[in-house]
N, C-alpha and C positions, 0 to 999 in steps of 0.2 A: 279373427286372427288368430291371441291371443286366449282364445276359448280351443282352439283346436289341439295348441303341441306345449309340450307341459311348458318347457318357459325353464330361465334363471331362479324366478321360485321357488320350484320346484327343487331341479338341484341341492339350493339353498338348504329346503324341507328337510330333504332327504341327509345330506351329508354334517348338520344338525342329530338330524333324529327323530324330527318336528312332524315323521308325514303321518299320516292313520287312513284309513280300509274305505273312514267316504270321505278323501279328495276321489277328484275327476282322472288325474293319475297314478294309480303308486308303483313301485318299483319289485317286479318277482324277480327270484331272486332261488338260487340250491342254495343261497347260503354258505357257498363258499371264498366270501372275499368274510367274515369272522377263520374254520374248518375249512381245509377243502373234501372233508370228508361226509358237509354237510349232514351230521348231526348235534352240531347247539345248536334249534332252533329247535330238531326231536326232546332231548334231554330238558329245560326247560320248560316244555312241557309235558313229563311224566310221562315219558312213552310208557308204555311197558315193555311191549317188542323192538330196537330194533334193528334195521339188516341193510349194516354200509358194505362197497363197493368201493375196495381200496385198492384202483387202476392206477394208481398215480406210476412215475416209470420210482424204484425203488433196489436197485438192481444189486447192495445190497442187503435188503431187508429190513432193511432198518426203523421202517416203520414212522417215521418223522411222520406222518399224516394222527398216526393212531391216539401218536403221543403225545403232539401238539393236542388233541384231543382230548385228551386222557389231567392233559396241564391244566385245560381252562375246566373244565369238567371240576373240577376239583377252589381252583382257586375263583372261578365267577362262581361255580353258582354250587356249591359245597356238597354236591354228586361228588364220589366214589365208585373207580368201573374195575372191576379187578380182574383184566382175563389173559391170559397162558398162551403167549405167540410163540412157546416153545414146540412146536408142531407142525410151528408155520417156517422157519427156521433150514435153513440149507440143511441136505443130507446127503450127498455127493455129486460131482459132472452138474453140480447148475437143477438137479433135483428137490424135491420137497416133498414133506411127509403126509403133508394136507396142504387143501385151497383151503380151511377157513375153518373157527374155533369159534366157539361161545364163553362170554363175559357176562360178570351178572356188572346189575349195573344197583347200587346203590344211593336212590334217593334220601334219604336223609325217612328220620316222623313212622319208620317202618313201610316207607314202601319200599315197589324192588321193579326195578325190572332188568326186562337178560338184551344185551347186544347178540347179533348172531357177526360178527365178524369176518370179511372175503377179502381174497388176499388173488389179485391175478402171478398165477404161479402153475407148477411143470410136476407132477408130480410121477412121470412116462407112462402113466395108462389114458395118457391125450389119442387121438384118432394118430393117423399115421402122415396127414397132410399135415395136422401141426403141427409135430414131431421135423419133421424139412422141412418143414419155414424156418424151423429152433434154428437145424443142424444149417441152412443155409444166414439167419442171421443170430451170432449166438449170440448175443442184447435186446432178442425174446423173451419176453412178455415187460422185457420196462424198458425199448423203444423210448425215442425225449416223446414225451407230447408234444413239449413246442414246438414237434412235424405233422400237418393239418391238412395235407396231401398220401393217399394213400391208394398203395397198387392194390390191385385185386386181392393177389396172392395176398400181400398184409392186411386186410381187410380180411378177407375168411379168415387168414389165425387166427387174426385177436375176437373174432364172429363166432369160429367156433370154438376157439377154449372157456370164451362165457359162455356158453350149450352145460358143453362138460360141463365148471364150475358147476355151474345150474344146476345141473338134474345130478351133483352129487353131494 
């Protein structure tokens, strides 16, 4: 029985950072336990191109996950991320100038990378059904992520918005 379930010893090893990839059980995570974008581990690997999709509820467009990532990268890893988010800020009536922006990652030692940062936003050129859903739900696309049960209409609005942003 002890060989078929992880048990307390694996939990303890995970908690103190003593897990190794050759263990019988390994915790695989999206990186959200460090910062919500899951980019930190990619920075550690010095990736040349990182595409980050920020889907958190952020109605004020204050970019807390991006700011946390930039701070952690600088303090923990000595990595500088230079990114202009001005084009993502709200224009009028809850619409934004863009869905994405590009930043530069300076790893030091002459190494650099690119961060493509996508943010849930509306620019006004989305499909009619997405805009109609927004009319009925003013907090869209920044509805609370604590609510995990979606209506068909809500799910389709987010899916269609994601598709639209990806195509842009």
